[in-house]
C-alpha positions, 0 to 999 in steps of 0.5 A: 091727411092726403088729399084725393084726387078723382080721376074720371075715365082712369083706363086711359092713357092720360089717365094713368099719367095723370095718376103717376103725376098727383100720386107722387105730390102725395094726394091719394088717388081715387080711380074711376071707370067701366069695368074697374076690377081691371084698374087692380094693376094701376092701383097696387103700381101706385100704392108700392111706388108712391105709399099713397092711398089708392081706391077704384071705383065702378063709373061710367059717364054715360049713366047720367042717373048713376051719377049720384049712387056713385058720388056718395060710394066714395069715401071722401070727397075729393079735392081735384076731380079730372075728368079724362071720358072721351072716345074719339069715332070715325068721322065717316060712320058718324055721318051715316049711323046715328047710334055711333055719331050720338056715342060719341057725342055723349062720350064727348059732352053729355056723360063728362058735361054732368058729372061735372055739374054733380061734382060742381055742386058738392064742391060748391056746397063745401066751398072749395075744390078744383075741377079738371076736364080734358077737352080738345082744341078740336072743339074751336072750330068744326073741321070736315075730317071730326066735326061730330067729334070736335061738335061735343069737344066744343060744346064740353069747352063751353060747359067748363067755361060757363061753369067756371064764371059761375064758381070762381066766385065760390072758391071752386077753381074750373081748369079746360084742357085743350090738347092737341094731338096727343099720342095714346091708344085712342089715336094709334090708328092716326098718322100723327106729326111728331113734332107736333103730337104730346106724350101723355105725360106731358099732359099731366103735368101740364095739368098738374103745374094749371091746377096750383097755379090756377091757370084756366085754361091751357094749351098742350104743347103751347105752339097749339094756341097759336096754330088754332088763332090761325085755324079760328081766324081764316075767312069761311069763304076760304076755310070751308074750300080747305080739306082740313 
């Protein structure tokens, strides 16, 4: 029997890359996203390419009260769940538009945290499973250019850390993924530095490796660990004067 992998936010570039990596390993794939009908082509491609079972599921991370019925709709509880849900709104807009700010906070923290919490309870009752949450290095220190997004990611990172601490003795593995820049549709309008920018396939492969090797926190790419050590240790008196 193919062990199912659930991919939340399945229309994103990173989600699609994850689907290919895990399908290639022989896992059945559960694709979940809003407007799930649009996942049809992806499902057909995965079935034909890898010979695995693929199902598509309607899922809205922000519909918190709909999470239980979504999980009930899955024919099989996944062995691995990967949450790629997230948005990157404009910081200048979130500073003047509370609705935009709240959308970013809910999309990057509330929705992902609540679906992962629901899955954690199901995995705990079963006594096994792996939860993978994609956060961001932006959550490690607030910067003027993206602090609404960064604050939400900081919350998600802390949430995943707490779940890992709670569940580690219950047979549940929790992975926190901290990418730097990733070349996706979400960052298409940004002028990204090539040497510091990862491809979605790199993120997916790093996740697959972390699952197998039981890693807890991973950076994509590796240099971001050292970049963030430097940024996080800049004295506040100096940091507040920097334009970053």
